[in-house]
N, C-alpha and C positions, 0 to 999 in steps of 0.2 A: 167673599161675601156674595150673596146671591142677588144683590140689587135691592133687597128690602131694607128700608132705613131702620135704624135702631130706634126703639121707643125711648122716651125720657127715662123710664125705669131701667131699661137695659143699659143705658149710658151711665146712670148713677150707680148701678150695681157693678159695672165694670170699673168705674172710678174707685169705688169702695174697695174692691178686690186689689186694685193696683196700690192704693194707699196702705193696705194691710201688708202687702209684699215689701213696699218701701220701708215701712217701720221695722219690719223684721230685719231687713238688711242693715239699716242704720243702727239698730240695736246691737247687732253682731259686731259691726265696725267699732262702735263705742266701747263695748266690753273688751275688745282686743287691742285697744289703742294704748300705746306706751307713752305717748307724748301728752302731757296734761292740757296744753293749749289746743291741740287737735281734738282731744277728747271733749273738751268744753264746746268746741265748734260742732262736733257731731251731736252732743247733747242738745244744743240749741236747734240744730236741724231736725233732730228726732222730735223735739217738742213741737216745732212748727208742723211737721208731718202728722203728728197725732192730732193737732188742732184741725188740720184739713180733714183728716179721717172722721173726726167727731162732727164737723160741719156737714159732711156728706151723709153720714149716718142720720143726723138730725133731720136733714131734708127728706131722706127716704122715709123716716118715721113720721114726719109731718104729713107726708102725702099718703100715709097708710100702707106703704110698701115694705116696711120693716117693723112688723108688729112686735111689741115687747109686753107680753102678758104679765100681769102682777103675780108674784109668788105668794102662795098662801102662807099664813103665819107658821104653820107646822114645819114647812120646808125651810123657812128662815131660821127658826129655832134649831132645827137639825143641823143646818150649816154652821150656825154660831157655835153649837156644842162641838161639832167635829173639829173646827179650826181652833177653838179655845183649848181643846185637849191636845192638839198637836204642838202647842208651844211649850 
């Protein structure tokens, strides 16, 4: 690091990226777990990590650093049709 402190946005972005990586890892471990009790433990951990990820995302969004534009009705309908036909 060059001595410049990280901004709150940089810190939250870093935390969000870390949480995404953690959930990917726990998901893989959960899917490949042969022991039901250990799998349940991983599922609980995965749920906890998703909650943390969601909390960080919500904080970024609340501060205006993670915009989530509204989808227009045409795109929503197209997505509905695409995935209804896939079933």
